[in-house]
N, C-alpha and C positions, 0 to 999 in steps of 0.2 A: 186933652185926653177922651173926647168924646169921639173923635175920629179914630183915635187909636183903638176905642173899645171897640167900634163898630168895624174895623178892619179885623181884630181880633177875633169877633164873634163870627164874621163872615168866614173866616179862615176855619172856626171850628166846624162850622155848619157844613164846609166844603167837605172836610176830613171827615165827618160823621156819614154825609151823602156818600162818599167812596167807600168807606168801611162796611156802610149797608148794602151798597150795590154789590159789592165783592163777596159778601156774604150770601146774599142771594144767589149770586153767580156760582158760588160753590156747591149752595145746597140742591141747586138744579143738574148742575153735573154730576152732583153726588147721585141725584135719584133718576138720571138718564140711563136706562137700560140698554144694553147693546146685544144683539140676537145674530149668531151666525147659523145658517141653515146648509146641511151638507148632503148631498145627495144625486139623483138622478131625474128622470122626466117626472117622477111623480113628486120631487121638492120644487120644481120649476115650474110644474104645473101647464104641461103640454098640451096646446089647444084650447086652453082658457085664458081670458084677460088675466094680465100679470097680479091686479088685485085679489082675483079669486081662487090663487094657488093658496095652500095652507100656512104657508109661514105670514104672508101679507094678512090673512085673515084673521091669524092667531094675534098678531100684533095689533091689528083694528079691536079684538076683544079684550086685549089687555088694557089696552088705551080707555074702552069704556069702562073699565076696571079702575080707571083713575090712576094707572101706571104708565108713567112718562117712559115709552120705549121707542128706540129709534125704528127707522125703516130696517128689514133683514138686510144681513149681508150673505147673499146666496150664492153657494159654489156647486154647481148642479147643471149637468148636460144630459139629456136624450139619451139613453142605449150605454151609459157608462155602467161599468163594471166595478168591484172592489178596487183593484189596481190601477184603475182609470181616474178614479177620484182621488186616489193617493197620490198619483202623478201630478194630477192639477193643484191639489193641495200644496204639494212641494213648490211648483212653480209660482203660486200665488206668494209664497214667502212671507206667510202672515206672522208677525210679532206681537200684535196687541191681545191682549185677553178680552173675553164676551162675557158678559152677564150670563147668558145662558146658550146652548147649543143644542140642535136638534141634528139626527143622523136616520137617514132613512136609505138603504143600500142592500143590493142583493138579487133583484128580480132579475137582471140580465145577466148574473151569473148562471141562475137558474135557468133564463132561457137560452144560454149557449150550450148547457149541459155539462157545465163545470161541475167538481165534487163539491160537496158539503165541507170536506176536509179542509180543500184550497180555501172556501169561503171562510171557515174557521179563522185560520191563520191570517189572511189578510182583514178581515172584519176586525177580530182583536186588536190589531195594529190601528186600525182607523177610529176605535172607538177610545182607545189609550191617548190618540191625538187629539180627538173631541174633548177627552177631559181635560189635557193640556191647555187647548184653548178655551175653556171653562174657568181657567186660573188654578186648575188641579183638583177644583171641587166636584166629585161627581155627581152631588145631588142638583148640579145645574146641566147636566146632561138629559136629553129626553129621546130616547130609540121610538121610531116607530116600527111596528111589524111591517114584513114584506106583502102587499097586496096580492090577491088571487086572480092574476088577469085570465085564468082558465075558464071562468064563468061568463068572461064578455062574448059579445057578438064575434069580436076579433078571432077566437079562439074556434069557431066553427069548424068542426073536421078534424080537430087534434084530439087527443087522449085527456080529456078533463079531468078524469079520475088519477091519471098518473101526473098532471101538472099541481094537482090539490097536493099529493102525496109528498112532492117533490117539493113545493113551498112550504109544509109544515116540517117538513125536516129542516129547512132552511131557518125558518122562525124558531124551532127548536132550539138550534145553535144558538142563534142570535138572542132569543131570550135567555138562556143560560149564561152566556157570556157577560151579557149585561148587566144582569142581576147579581152575578160574582164580582161584577167591578162595583157593585152598589150604583149605579145609575136608574133612570127611571125607564120602564118599559111599557110602552102602549100598543094594546092590540088593535089595530083596525082592520085585520085579515076579513075577521067576521062581517064587518060592515060591508066590504067590498063584496063579499059572498051574499050578503042579503040584497045588495042593492045593482050587484054589476050587470045584470041583465033589464035593467030598467031604463029606459031612454032618457029620462029627466036627471040620473044620477051619472050618464056618460057623456064624455066630450064627442064630437062629431066624428071621431075615428074609430069608435065602437071598441076603444080600448081604454084609453085614460079617463080618469074620474072627471065629472063635469065639477062645477063650483059648487053645487050643491051636496056632493059627497064630500069635497075638501072642507067643509063646512060642518059635516059630521067630525072629522076629524079636529078641527080648529078649535072646536067646542070644549071637548075632551082634553086636548093639549092644554088650552089656555087656562084651564081649571088647576091642573096640576102645576103648571109654571107658576102661576098665581101664588100657590100654596108655598112652593119653594122659596120664591123670591121675598115673602113676608115672613120667612122663618128668622 
């Protein structure tokens, strides 16, 4: 009888431990947030270490706030326009949903002289795709405005006022579509205009932001993402 009791007791302990481990794993999986970042050079962080781009800095800040967030999945390449980003998304054939998604696209459309009307159409399709990637929840989609590269040393000799005017037109369209879709819109253009001629806020190419500028974006972005995730 004593042997049987010990055997039964051992089995019960094993089952209890197994159930507890399963419960803990489920809780961990439940709270592991995933992040998809869509964009161009401003998303990958051209000319800066990977850890200094805004998606990775944002994740680091969220982890500091005790949120369990996986490393970001980034679909972005320097020079991409809206249609090129859309083509790459199709090639990746993503099927899973993400806890939240960021989107920053359009500067190369403006740089190549494409119309705002063309941008509107293609951006709207990308935003709808971003919402789908966020499980159909627009509150989990965060759009960053297009930076103004016209204030940087790279734009020396160009019509800076015209660049600013066109960037504003693009951002007006971007904001209108984003808010109509009930997604979040974060204006980081003003920061790029304030800091775009300061060496410490620029990468070595005199065009793209440094990690210091991306940190400005990341702090603001992490704050609104945290609020959304805590709802």
